[in-house]
C-alpha positions as CSV (number, residue, x, y, z in Angstrom):
1,M,6.2,-24.0,-8.5
2,S,5.2,-24.8,-12.1
3,D,4.9,-22.2,-14.8
4,E,1.1,-22.4,-14.7
5,G,1.2,-21.8,-10.9
6,K,3.5,-18.8,-11.4
7,L,1.2,-17.4,-14.0
8,L,-1.9,-17.8,-11.8
9,F,-0.1,-16.2,-8.9
10,D,1.0,-13.2,-11.0
11,R,-2.6,-12.7,-12.3
12,T,-4.0,-12.9,-8.8
13,H,-1.5,-10.5,-7.4
14,K,-2.1,-7.9,-10.2
15,A,-5.9,-8.2,-9.7
16,L,-5.6,-7.6,-6.0
17,E,-3.3,-4.7,-6.6
18,K,-5.8,-3.1,-9.1
19,F,-8.6,-3.6,-6.6
20,D,-6.7,-1.8,-3.9
21,Y,-6.1,1.1,-6.2
22,Y,-9.7,1.1,-7.3
23,L,-11.0,1.3,-3.7
24,C,-8.6,4.2,-2.9
25,T,-9.8,6.0,-6.0
26,V,-13.5,5.6,-5.1
27,A,-12.9,6.8,-1.5
28,G,-10.9,9.8,-2.7
29,A,-13.4,10.7,-5.4
30,L,-16.4,10.6,-3.0
31,F,-14.5,12.6,-0.4
32,A,-13.5,15.3,-2.9
33,Y,-17.1,15.4,-4.4
34,I,-18.7,15.9,-1.0
35,V,-16.2,18.6,0.0
36,Q,-16.7,20.5,-3.3
37,T,-20.5,20.3,-3.5
38,S,-21.5,20.8,0.1
39,P,-20.7,24.1,2.0
40,P,-19.5,23.9,5.6
41,Q,-22.4,23.4,8.0
42,R,-22.8,23.5,11.7
43,L,-23.5,20.2,13.5
44,D,-27.0,21.2,14.5
45,N,-29.0,18.7,12.5
46,F,-28.8,15.0,11.5
47,F,-27.9,15.7,7.9
48,S,-24.7,17.7,8.7
49,I,-23.7,15.1,11.4
50,F,-24.1,12.2,8.9
51,Q,-22.2,14.1,6.3
52,T,-19.3,14.8,8.6
53,V,-19.2,11.2,9.8
54,S,-19.2,10.0,6.2
55,L,-16.3,12.3,5.4
56,L,-14.3,10.9,8.3
57,L,-15.0,7.3,7.2
58,L,-14.0,8.0,3.6
59,A,-10.8,9.7,4.8
60,A,-10.0,6.7,7.0
61,S,-10.7,4.3,4.1
62,F,-8.3,6.2,1.9
63,C,-5.6,6.3,4.5
64,C,-5.9,2.6,5.1
65,G,-5.8,1.9,1.4
66,I,-2.6,3.9,1.0
67,K,-1.0,2.1,3.9
68,R,-2.1,-1.3,2.6
69,I,-0.6,-0.6,-0.8
70,Q,2.7,0.5,0.8
71,T,2.7,-2.7,3.0
72,A,1.9,-4.9,0.1
73,N,4.7,-3.4,-2.0
74,L,7.1,-4.0,0.9
75,V,6.0,-7.6,1.3
76,T,6.4,-8.2,-2.5
77,R,10.0,-6.7,-2.4
78,L,10.9,-8.9,0.6
79,D,9.5,-12.0,-1.1
80,Y,11.5,-11.2,-4.2
81,E,14.7,-10.7,-2.1
82,Y,14.1,-13.9,-0.2
83,L,13.6,-15.9,-3.4
84,E,16.7,-14.4,-5.0
85,A,18.8,-15.1,-1.9
86,R,17.6,-18.6,-1.7
87,E,18.5,-19.2,-5.3
88,I,22.0,-17.8,-4.8
89,S,22.4,-19.9,-1.6
90,E,21.4,-23.0,-3.6
91,K,24.0,-22.2,-6.3
92,M,26.7,-21.7,-3.7
93,T,25.9,-25.1,-2.1
94,A,26.1,-26.7,-5.5
95,A,29.4,-25.0,-6.2
96,L,30.8,-26.3,-2.9
97,R,29.7,-29.8,-3.7
98,A,31.2,-29.6,-7.2
99,G,34.6,-28.6,-5.8
100,V,35.0,-25.5,-7.9
101,S,37.8,-23.0,-7.2
102,H,35.4,-20.0,-7.0
103,Y,31.8,-18.9,-7.3
104,E,30.6,-16.1,-9.6
105,N,27.3,-14.3,-9.0
106,D,25.5,-14.0,-12.3
107,T,23.5,-11.0,-11.2
108,T,26.2,-8.8,-9.6
109,G,29.3,-10.4,-11.3
110,E,30.9,-10.8,-7.8
111,V,33.6,-13.6,-7.7
112,V,33.9,-15.4,-4.4
113,P,36.9,-17.7,-3.8
114,R,36.2,-21.2,-2.6
115,E,37.4,-20.6,1.0
116,S,34.9,-17.7,1.3
117,I,31.9,-19.4,-0.2
118,E,30.8,-21.1,3.0
119,S,31.0,-18.0,5.1
120,K,29.3,-16.0,2.4
121,R,26.5,-18.6,2.1
122,K,26.0,-18.6,5.9
123,D,25.7,-14.7,5.9
124,L,23.2,-14.9,3.1
125,V,21.1,-17.6,4.8
126,R,21.1,-15.6,8.1
127,D,20.0,-12.4,6.3
128,M,17.4,-14.3,4.3
129,T,15.9,-15.8,7.5
130,E,15.9,-12.5,9.3
131,K,14.0,-10.8,6.5
132,N,11.6,-13.6,6.0
133,S,10.7,-13.6,9.7
134,H,8.9,-10.2,9.3
135,V,6.9,-11.2,6.3
136,P,4.0,-13.1,8.0
137,T,3.4,-10.2,10.4
138,R,3.4,-7.6,7.6
139,K,1.0,-9.9,5.5
140,K,-1.4,-10.1,8.5
141,W,-1.2,-6.3,8.9
142,A,-1.9,-5.8,5.2
143,R,-5.0,-8.1,5.4
144,R,-6.3,-6.1,8.3
145,L,-5.7,-2.8,6.5
146,G,-7.6,-4.2,3.5
147,M,-10.6,-5.2,5.6
148,A,-10.6,-1.8,7.3
149,Q,-10.4,0.0,4.0
150,F,-13.3,-1.9,2.6
151,Y,-15.6,-1.6,5.6
152,F,-14.8,2.1,6.1
153,L,-15.7,2.8,2.5
154,L,-18.9,0.7,2.7
155,V,-20.2,2.3,5.9
156,G,-19.3,5.7,4.6
157,F,-21.2,5.1,1.4
158,L,-24.3,3.8,3.3
159,I,-24.3,6.9,5.6
160,I,-24.1,9.2,2.5
161,L,-27.1,7.3,1.0
162,L,-29.1,7.5,4.3
163,A,-28.4,11.2,4.6
164,K,-29.6,11.9,1.1
165,V,-32.8,9.9,1.7
166,L,-33.5,11.7,5.0
167,Q,-32.5,15.2,3.8
168,P,-36.0,16.1,2.5
169,Y,-37.4,15.4,6.0
170,Q,-34.8,17.6,7.7
171,S,-37.2,20.5,8.2
172,D,-39.8,18.3,9.9
173,F,-37.3,16.9,12.4
174,S,-35.7,20.3,13.2
175,R,-39.1,22.1,13.6
176,Q,-39.7,23.2,17.2
177,P,-43.2,23.1,18.7
178,S,-44.6,26.6,19.3
179,A,-45.4,27.6,22.9
180,T,-49.1,27.9,23.7
181,T,-50.5,30.8,25.7
182,L,-53.2,30.4,28.3
183,T,-56.4,32.2,27.4
184,T,-59.0,33.7,29.8
185,N,-62.5,35.1,29.4
186,T,-61.5,38.3,31.0
187,P,-61.8,41.2,28.5
188,T,-58.7,43.3,28.0
189,Q,-58.8,47.0,28.3
190,S,-57.2,49.4,25.8
191,P,-54.7,52.0,27.0
192,L,-57.2,54.9,26.4
193,E,-59.9,53.2,28.6
194,T,-57.3,52.6,31.3
195,Q,-56.3,56.3,31.3
196,A,-59.9,57.5,31.3
197,G,-60.7,55.4,34.3
198,K,-57.8,56.8,36.3
199,Q,-58.9,60.4,35.5
200,S,-62.5,59.7,36.7
201,K,-61.1,58.6,40.0
């Protein structure tokens, strides 16, 4: 990879990393704001239900974001270890071809005699291959977490917006119709009239 390619990759990686942190910050801030400004309510109206659902979605978005950041950091570390191991393996191969008496690791300062270089290189390649085999799966998992993080946050935000728009109409939706009583043309008698009629009998 050329220097320009490395620079472009580094910029893209940092931009994606900042975007992940930004989405986590937004989800966490919205969750904290709703919890602090809204008292606990019973789930007996659409507004409280929407608010609870939005809190669950924001919490899910935050958790997915944290897990994505952890997975991305692990993938970055594995990629770095893979590139470092490949570079050491290439240097060991060059040392064997050059017929040197020993190989010295520039990073750790370890000195490997010629008779041990080949076995050391094979161990390094085996370890490098084993670590690299898990990287594609972790990258796919990180992409899925990123999509889940984004959509949980988006849907949660839209539900919050919908709840705020419908909140003024909450009393209209929750108002119960009053029961109607049947009326008749029969006049009603007062308790005094009823008592007087009984005495006359």
